[in-house]
C-alpha positions in Angstrom: -86.7 -19.7 118.6 -84.2 -19.4 115.8 -83.3 -22.6 114.0 -79.7 -23.3 113.1 -78.2 -25.8 110.7 -74.7 -27.0 111.3 -72.4 -27.3 108.4 -68.7 -28.3 108.3 -66.4 -26.5 105.9 -62.7 -26.8 105.3 -60.8 -23.6 106.1 -58.2 -22.2 103.8 -54.9 -22.6 105.5 -53.8 -19.2 106.8 -50.2 -17.9 106.8 -50.7 -15.4 109.6 -48.7 -16.0 112.7 -51.6 -15.2 115.0 -53.8 -18.1 113.7 -53.0 -21.5 115.3 -52.0 -24.2 112.8 -54.3 -26.5 114.7 -57.4 -24.7 113.5 -59.0 -26.8 110.7 -62.7 -26.6 111.0 -65.4 -24.0 111.2 -69.1 -24.2 112.0 -71.8 -22.3 110.2 -75.2 -21.8 111.7 -77.8 -20.5 109.2 -80.8 -18.7 110.6 -83.5 -18.8 107.9 -85.8 -16.6 109.8 -83.5 -13.5 110.0 -80.8 -14.3 107.5 -78.1 -14.6 110.1 -75.0 -16.7 109.6 -72.9 -17.5 112.7 -69.4 -18.6 111.9 -66.7 -19.8 114.3 -63.8 -22.2 114.5 -63.1 -25.1 116.7 -59.9 -24.0 118.4 -57.6 -24.3 121.4 -58.3 -22.8 124.8 -57.1 -19.3 123.9 -59.9 -16.7 123.7 -59.9 -15.7 120.0 -62.0 -12.7 118.9 -63.7 -12.8 115.5 -61.3 -10.3 113.9 -58.4 -12.8 114.6 -60.0 -15.5 112.5 -59.2 -14.0 109.1 -59.7 -17.3 107.1 -63.4 -17.1 108.0 -64.1 -13.7 106.4 -61.2 -12.6 104.2 -62.3 -14.6 101.2 -65.7 -12.8 101.3 -64.0 -9.4 101.0 -61.8 -10.1 98.0 -62.9 -8.4 94.8 -65.6 -6.5 96.6 -65.9 -2.9 97.8 -65.8 -2.8 101.6 -66.6 -0.4 104.3 -65.8 -0.7 108.0 -67.0 0.6 111.3 -64.0 0.5 113.6 -61.8 2.3 116.0 -58.6 1.7 118.1 -60.1 -1.5 119.5 -60.3 -3.1 116.0 -57.1 -5.1 116.4 -55.9 -8.4 115.0 -53.6 -10.9 116.7 -51.2 -10.8 119.6 -49.2 -7.9 118.0 -52.4 -5.8 118.0 -52.3 -4.7 114.4 -55.2 -2.5 113.4 -57.7 -4.4 111.3 -57.6 -1.7 108.6 -53.9 -2.2 108.2 -54.3 -6.0 107.9 -57.1 -5.7 105.4 -55.2 -3.2 103.2 -52.1 -5.5 103.4 -54.3 -8.3 102.0 -55.4 -6.1 99.1 -59.0 -5.7 100.4 -60.6 -2.7 98.6 -61.5 -0.6 101.6 -63.5 2.5 100.6 -64.2 4.2 103.9 -64.5 3.8 107.7 -67.3 4.9 109.9 -66.2 6.0 113.4 -68.2 5.8 116.6 -68.1 8.2 119.6 -64.5 8.9 120.5 -63.4 8.7 116.8 -61.6 6.2 114.7 -58.4 6.3 116.7 -60.2 6.8 120.1 -59.0 10.3 120.8 -62.2 12.3 120.6 -63.8 13.7 123.8 -66.9 12.1 125.1 -70.0 13.5 123.5 -68.1 15.7 121.2 -69.3 15.9 117.6 -66.7 15.4 114.9 -66.9 15.7 111.2 -65.7 13.7 108.2 -61.9 13.3 108.0 -59.0 11.3 106.6 -57.1 8.7 108.6 -53.6 10.1 108.6 -51.9 6.7 108.7 -53.7 5.1 105.8 -55.4 7.9 103.9 -58.7 6.1 104.3 -61.8 8.4 104.2 -63.4 8.6 107.7 -67.1 9.4 108.3 -69.0 9.8 111.5 -72.2 8.1 112.4 -72.2 9.5 115.9 -75.1 12.0 115.9 -76.1 11.1 112.4 -74.7 11.8 108.9 -76.7 13.3 106.0 -74.6 11.5 103.5 -74.7 8.1 105.2 -77.1 6.5 102.6 -74.9 7.3 99.6 -71.8 6.3 101.6 -73.2 2.8 102.4 -74.7 2.4 98.9 -71.2 2.7 97.4 -69.9 -0.6 98.9 -70.8 -4.3 98.7 -70.2 -5.4 102.2 -69.8 -3.8 105.6 -67.6 -4.9 108.5 -68.4 -4.0 112.2 -65.6 -4.4 114.7 -65.9 -2.5 118.0 -65.2 -3.5 121.6 -68.3 -3.0 123.6 -68.4 -3.0 127.5 -71.9 -4.3 128.1 -73.8 -1.2 129.2 -76.8 0.2 127.4 -75.4 3.7 127.8 -72.2 2.9 126.1 -72.8 4.3 122.6 -71.0 1.7 120.5 -74.2 -0.4 120.4 -76.1 2.6 119.1 -73.5 2.7 116.3 -74.2 -1.0 115.6 -77.9 -0.2 115.3 -77.3 2.6 112.8 -75.0 0.4 110.7 -77.5 -2.4 110.7 -80.2 0.0 109.7 -78.2 1.3 106.7 -77.1 -2.2 105.6 -80.7 -3.5 105.7 -82.1 -0.4 103.9 -79.6 -0.7 101.0 -79.3 -4.6 100.9 -75.7 -4.7 101.9 -74.2 -7.6 103.8 -72.9 -6.9 107.3 -70.1 -9.0 108.9 -69.9 -8.6 112.6 -66.5 -9.5 114.1 -67.6 -10.4 117.6 -65.6 -9.7 120.8 -66.1 -10.8 124.4 -68.2 -8.7 126.7 -66.0 -7.8 129.7 -69.2 -7.4 131.8 -71.0 -10.3 130.1 -71.3 -12.2 133.4 -74.3 -10.1 134.5 -77.7 -8.8 133.5 -79.1 -6.0 135.7 -80.8 -2.7 136.0 -84.0 -1.2 134.6 -85.2 -2.2 131.2 -86.1 0.7 129.0 -89.7 0.7 127.7 -90.8 4.3 127.1 -89.4 6.0 123.9 -89.5 9.2 125.9 -86.1 8.1 127.2 -84.7 6.9 124.0 -81.3 8.6 123.1 -77.8 7.7 122.0 -77.2 6.5 125.6 -80.4 4.5 125.7 -81.3 3.3 122.2 -82.6 -0.2 122.8 -85.4 -1.7 124.9 -82.9 -3.8 126.8 -81.6 -4.0 130.4 -79.2 -1.3 131.4 -76.6 -4.0 131.9 -77.5 -6.1 128.9 -75.3 -9.2 129.1 -74.8 -9.5 125.4 -71.9 -9.4 123.0 -72.1 -7.2 119.9 -72.9 -10.3 117.8 -75.7 -11.4 120.2 -77.2 -7.9 120.3 -77.1 -7.8 116.5 -79.1 -11.1 116.4 -81.6 -9.6 118.9 -82.0 -6.4 116.8 -82.7 -8.6 113.7 -84.8 -11.2 115.5 -87.0 -8.6 117.4 -87.3 -6.6 114.2 -86.2 -3.4 115.8 -85.0 -1.9 112.5 -87.1 0.6 110.6 -90.2 -1.0 109.0 -89.3 -4.4 110.4 -86.3 -4.8 108.1 -83.6 -7.4 108.9 -80.0 -7.1 108.0 -78.1 -9.7 105.9 -76.0 -10.5 108.9 -73.0 -12.8 109.4 -71.3 -13.1 112.8 -67.8 -14.4 113.3 -67.9 -15.8 116.8 -65.4 -15.5 119.6 -63.7 -18.8 120.3 -63.2 -20.2 123.8 -65.2 -17.6 125.6 -68.5 -17.7 127.5 -70.4 -15.5 129.8 -68.8 -17.0 132.9 -65.3 -16.0 131.8 -63.5 -12.8 132.7 -61.8 -11.0 129.8 -59.2 -8.2 130.2 -59.5 -5.9 127.2 -56.2 -5.8 125.2 -56.9 -2.2 124.1 -58.8 0.5 126.1 -62.2 1.1 124.6 -62.2 4.8 125.3 -60.0 7.4 127.1 -61.9 7.3 130.4 -61.8 3.5 130.7 -58.1 2.8 131.0 -58.0 -0.5 132.7 -60.1 -3.5 133.7 -61.2 -2.1 137.1 -62.6 1.1 135.4 -64.5 -1.1 132.9 -66.1 -3.1 135.7 -66.9 -0.1 137.8 -68.3 1.9 134.9 -71.6 0.0 135.1 -72.3 1.4 138.6 -70.6 4.8 138.3 -71.8 6.1 134.9 -75.1 7.2 136.4 -73.2 9.8 138.3 -72.8 11.6 134.9 -76.3 12.9 135.6 -75.0 14.7 138.6 -72.0 17.0 139.4 -70.1 14.3 141.3 -66.7 13.6 139.8 -66.0 10.0 138.6 -62.3 10.9 138.2 -62.3 12.3 134.7 -59.3 14.5 134.4 -57.2 12.3 136.7 -55.2 9.2 136.1 -58.0 7.1 137.7 -61.2 7.7 135.8 -64.1 5.5 137.0 -62.0 4.4 139.9 -62.5 7.4 142.3 -65.6 9.4 143.3 -65.8 12.8 144.9 -67.1 16.4 145.1 -65.9 19.7 146.4 -67.3 19.1 149.9 -65.6 17.2 152.7 -68.9 15.4 153.6 -68.3 12.9 150.8 -65.1 11.4 152.3 -61.5 11.8 153.4 -59.8 10.8 150.1 -58.9 13.8 148.0 -58.1 14.3 144.3 -57.9 17.3 142.0 -59.2 16.7 138.4 -57.2 18.5 135.7 -56.7 17.7 132.1 -55.7 14.4 130.6 -55.6 13.1 127.1 -59.2 12.6 126.0 -60.4 14.1 129.2 -59.9 17.9 129.0 -63.5 18.9 128.5 -66.7 18.1 130.5 -64.6 17.4 133.6 -66.6 17.6 136.9 -64.8 19.4 139.7 -62.0 20.5 137.4 -59.2 22.4 139.2 -60.7 22.0 142.7 -60.0 19.6 145.5 -62.6 16.8 145.5 -63.4 14.8 148.6 -64.7 11.3 148.3 -63.7 7.6 148.1 -60.9 5.7 146.5 -61.9 2.5 144.7 -58.5 1.7 143.1 -57.8 -1.2 145.5 -60.9 -3.2 144.5 -60.5 -6.4 142.6 -62.0 -6.0 139.1 -63.4 -9.5 138.8 -65.5 -9.0 142.0 -67.2 -5.8 140.7 -70.8 -6.0 139.5 -73.5 -3.4 139.0 -74.7 -1.9 142.3 -76.6 1.2 143.4 -74.7 1.5 146.7 -72.3 4.3 145.6 -75.1 6.4 144.1 -77.4 6.0 147.2 -74.5 6.7 149.5 -73.5 10.0 147.8 -77.2 11.0 147.6 -77.6 10.5 151.3 -74.5 12.5 152.1 -75.5 15.5 150.0 -76.5 18.4 152.3 -79.0 19.9 149.8 -80.5 16.9 148.0 -82.4 19.1 145.6 -79.1 19.9 143.9 -77.9 16.3 143.6 -79.5 15.5 140.2 -77.9 18.4 138.4 -78.9 17.0 135.0 -82.1 15.1 135.7 -83.1 14.6 132.1 -79.7 13.1 131.2 -79.8 10.9 134.3 -83.2 9.5 133.2 -81.8 8.8 129.7 -78.9 6.9 131.2 -81.3 4.9 133.4 -83.8 4.5 130.6 -86.5 5.7 133.0 -87.4 8.5 135.4 -88.5 5.9 138.0 -85.0 5.3 139.4 -84.4 9.0 140.1 -87.8 9.3 141.8 -87.1 6.2 143.9 -83.8 7.6 145.1 -85.4 10.9 146.0 -88.2 9.0 147.9 -85.5 7.3 150.0 -86.1 3.7 148.7 -83.4 1.2 149.5 -81.5 -0.8 146.8 -83.5 -3.9 147.7 -86.8 -2.0 147.1 -85.6 -0.5 143.9 -84.4 -3.9 142.6 -87.8 -5.4 143.4 -89.5 -2.8 141.2 -87.6 -3.9 138.0 -87.5 -7.6 138.8 -90.4 -8.7 136.6 -89.1 -6.6 133.6 -85.6 -8.1 134.1 -87.0 -11.6 134.2 -88.9 -11.1 130.9 -85.8 -9.5 129.3 -83.6 -12.5 130.4 -86.1 -14.9 128.8 -86.0 -13.0 125.5 -82.2 -12.7 125.7 -81.8 -16.4 125.8 -83.0 -16.8 122.3 -80.1 -14.8 120.9 -77.1 -16.1 122.9 -74.1 -17.4 121.0 -72.2 -18.5 124.0 -72.9 -20.5 127.2 -74.6 -18.2 129.7 -73.5 -17.3 133.3 -76.7 -18.8 134.8 
């Protein structure tokens, strides 16, 4: 169990309109075991992400060379200004930005590799860590402190948490401080699915030995990575987390900016947990339509009476299942986002409706990486029910939940 010491510090009064004038105190929790500092303000009832609390981290950046891992979700305040613009306006010496999958401005296709670039708006050098970067060591060695600010969605297969791990690895290796600007997990009200154990299934979509629906914020996962010593050679990053204010794991949180092109609204974010496994099949999840991760279908009427024809949309012109053909399936657009939690019912239903079941898992190896195991695929083929499948991962999930409790920064949902 990590030990925390509570200190009270006076905050420099901010002149930014998005910080409430009523904020006057911050709490600092120092973890001597893993060199983690957790910082947050006492504030009003408004949910306030870490990036919005500039007085808590801006002073640590002045006079230092700074790098950032960010994208279009790295916003500050109600006017949604990009963090990079705010930092440059405050004379922070930004040297570069790392970008995750989908790129710095969120306009890169899923799974597409992209090279080093320049941000057209600011002229800031951009580097990718998605898929690795041969120059990453020298890049990180050129700065004093690193900022991480990405909006995660709470699933192990969402690759922003793989980017977190890589940034932590580099900062630990080169003794650079890492400041994580924490954001709410829009699916933080649940922990579910199989826990990955076997490194055979380790990939960008299954990097950590955590539950598929992990129930952590970026900051909480960063603490777990440090605390469980998952970095190379057991290293631990010099980590500081700027907490979210007035959020906990029971609260719903509508994302102010879409995290990636195929998650355009809260319903898609909530359904993503259940529907992403279809990416190991040829079933369409609505990419190439106006409703990605809100419809399901395939080019056979056996799947349902609702029809749609995937085409090309911004950020969804490649890797579109069922592109240009009429797809038959189900329409999930009328569901209430807050009521959606991870379920296998859609996957099991479509498998049962498939005439030739040997063709259903079109990409079995990728399906297994998404699941973090090959057991789930084998259980579906064997005709097991959702209840039976859930029973098989219950013990692992219980152990994971116990481990997870050690790293929570916010009141849990149970």
